N, C-alpha and C positions, 0 to 999 in steps of 0.2 A: 922654172914649171910652171908654180903655181900662179906668177904673175901673169905667165903667157895665158893660161886658163882665166882668171879674171878678167883679163883685158878682152876675150874672145868674147867672153858672157857680157861682158858691159857693150861691147860693139853691139852684140845680136839684140841686145835690150833697147836699145837706140842711145847710150848716153849713160849719164851717171843715175846709180840707182835714185829714185825718189826723184826725179827731174822730168819724168815723161809728162808733157805739159801739151802734147798734139790734141786738136781739137776743143783745147778748154775755153779759146775765144768764142769758139761757134756755140758751144753750149751755153756759156752765161749770156750771148747773146739772144738764145731761143728762149732763156728764162726768162729775161728781162721783156721779152715781147709776151711771151704768155703771161705774165704779171699787168701790163698793160693792157692786155685785151681783157683779163678777169676784171679790173677795174674800170673800164671801158663798159664792158656789160652791166655793172653794178649800178653805174651812174646813169645807164640807157633806162634798166630798170626801173629804177627808183622815178626818174623824169616820167615814163610812162604812167607808171601807177598814182602820180600824184598830179599829170596833167599839166605840168610845167612846159613842155613842148608846145604846147597849142598856146597856152600864155605868151609864149616868148613870140611865136610867129606871129599871133595876133598884135602884140606889141610893135612890131617891126614894120608888119605890113600898115598899121594905123599912123605910124610918124612918117612912113614912105609915101602915104597918101594925102598925107596933111602937107608935106614939105612938095607937095608936087601941084597942090589945088591953090 
C-alpha cells in the first residue's frame, strides 16, 4: 500500500525526487547570454569613454585609403 502511494507521488512529481531538471538548460543559456551582454556593455562603455572606437575607425580607413591609392 505504501509503495503504491510513493509510486503515485513520484509519478505526479515527474520522476525521482531531486531529479527535476525541466528548463534547466534554458535558464543556463539565458544566464550566459545575460553575462555576455553585460560584458559587451562594459567594453562598449569603456571604448566610448576613451575614444578608442574613433581611433580604430580612423586607423582602418587610413589603411584602406593608403592601399587603394
